[in-house]
C-alpha positions as CSV (number, residue, x, y, z in Angstrom):
1,X,93.9,25.0,61.8
2,X,92.3,28.2,63.0
3,X,92.8,31.4,61.3
4,X,95.1,33.8,63.1
5,X,93.3,37.0,63.9
6,X,95.1,40.4,63.6
7,X,95.1,42.8,66.6
8,X,94.1,46.2,66.0
9,X,96.3,49.3,67.0
10,X,95.3,50.5,70.5
11,X,93.6,54.3,69.8
12,X,96.1,56.5,70.9
13,X,94.4,60.0,72.8
14,X,96.1,63.3,71.5
15,X,96.7,65.1,74.3
16,X,98.0,68.3,72.5
17,X,94.4,70.1,72.7
18,X,94.5,69.5,76.5
19,X,97.7,70.8,76.7
20,X,96.4,74.0,75.0
21,X,93.4,74.5,77.5
22,X,95.8,74.0,80.3
23,X,98.4,76.5,79.2
24,X,95.3,79.1,78.8
25,X,94.0,78.6,82.1
26,X,97.3,79.3,83.5
27,X,97.6,82.6,81.4
28,X,93.8,83.3,82.4
29,X,94.9,82.7,86.3
30,X,98.2,84.4,86.5
31,X,96.3,87.6,85.1
32,X,93.4,87.9,87.5
33,X,95.2,86.4,90.6
34,X,97.0,90.0,91.3
35,X,93.5,91.1,90.6
36,X,91.6,89.3,93.3
37,X,93.7,91.5,96.1
38,X,91.0,93.3,97.9
39,X,91.6,96.0,100.0
40,X,91.3,100.3,100.5
41,X,93.3,102.2,98.2
42,X,95.8,103.6,100.3
43,X,99.5,105.2,99.3
44,X,102.1,102.6,101.0
45,X,105.5,103.9,102.2
46,X,108.6,102.6,99.8
47,X,110.9,100.9,102.2
48,X,113.4,98.1,101.1
49,X,112.7,95.2,102.9
50,X,112.5,91.4,102.4
51,X,109.1,90.0,102.0
52,X,107.6,87.5,104.2
53,X,107.8,83.7,103.6
54,X,104.8,82.1,102.2
55,X,101.9,81.3,104.5
56,X,99.6,78.8,104.4
57,X,96.4,81.0,105.3
58,X,95.3,84.1,103.9
59,X,96.8,87.2,105.8
60,X,94.4,89.4,107.7
61,X,94.7,92.9,106.5
62,X,93.6,96.3,108.5
63,X,93.7,99.2,106.6
64,X,94.5,103.2,107.9
65,X,93.8,106.1,106.0
66,X,95.3,109.3,106.3
67,X,92.3,110.4,108.4
68,X,92.2,107.7,110.9
69,X,89.6,105.8,109.6
70,X,90.5,101.9,109.6
71,X,89.2,98.8,107.5
72,X,89.8,95.7,107.4
73,X,89.2,92.6,104.7
74,X,86.0,90.8,106.4
75,X,82.8,90.4,105.6
76,X,80.7,91.9,102.6
77,X,82.0,95.0,102.1
78,X,86.0,95.5,103.2
79,X,85.4,99.3,102.1
80,X,83.3,100.0,105.0
81,X,85.4,102.3,107.8
82,X,85.0,100.3,111.1
83,X,85.5,101.8,114.6
84,X,89.1,100.2,116.2
85,X,87.0,98.1,118.5
86,X,84.9,96.5,116.4
87,X,88.3,95.3,114.6
88,X,89.9,94.1,117.6
89,X,87.2,92.0,117.9
90,X,86.5,90.4,114.8
91,X,90.6,90.1,114.6
92,X,90.3,88.2,118.3
93,X,87.5,85.9,116.9
94,X,89.7,84.8,113.5
95,X,93.0,84.4,115.4
96,X,91.1,82.2,118.2
97,X,90.0,79.8,115.5
98,X,93.2,80.2,113.2
99,X,96.1,81.3,115.6
100,X,98.7,81.2,112.8
101,X,96.7,83.7,110.8
102,X,99.4,86.6,109.5
103,X,97.9,90.0,110.6
104,X,98.9,92.8,108.1
105,X,98.6,96.9,108.3
106,X,98.5,98.4,105.4
107,X,99.2,102.3,106.7
108,X,99.0,105.1,104.4
109,X,102.4,106.8,104.2
110,X,100.7,110.3,105.3
111,X,99.1,108.4,108.7
112,X,100.8,109.6,111.7
113,X,103.0,107.7,113.7
114,X,100.9,107.1,116.6
115,X,98.1,106.0,115.1
116,X,99.9,103.0,113.5
117,X,101.2,102.3,117.0
118,X,97.8,102.4,118.6
119,X,96.4,100.5,116.0
120,X,99.5,97.5,116.3
121,X,99.2,97.6,120.0
122,X,95.5,96.8,119.6
123,X,96.0,94.0,117.3
124,X,98.7,92.4,119.5
125,X,96.4,92.7,122.5
126,X,94.0,91.1,120.1
127,X,96.2,87.8,119.9
128,X,98.4,88.7,116.9
129,X,101.6,88.1,118.3
130,X,103.3,89.3,115.4
131,X,101.9,92.4,113.2
132,X,103.2,93.0,109.9
133,X,103.5,96.0,107.8
134,X,103.4,96.3,104.1
135,X,105.3,98.5,102.0
136,X,106.0,99.1,98.4
137,X,110.0,98.5,97.3
138,X,111.4,102.2,96.2
């Protein structure tokens, strides 16, 4: 009779090192994600408001400084001041391509109310159905 062969046990993969690497990467992403938010430094007003729902598209942010200069988070240099007409044109192009892109205004708390209203009306003329105002929680 033939000799019965003994089977070797299957090799098991040790997944502990992979879990360690995954957790380290998770921590790195959690720390660096808030730092990736680009924009112009403005002092946002304090207001108790509900956060907007998570959007699929990245928001388009237009900032206004106290001296009345406008900035948009597009292009190679987001800290380059832009004229309101140029911002309106850029927003219009983006909203034609992606109509569901949220548009947010970062207005410094020292900016006169009229400047923010003019900006919001120009953004709505460019095709933004809803324009959100960014505030900080008190």
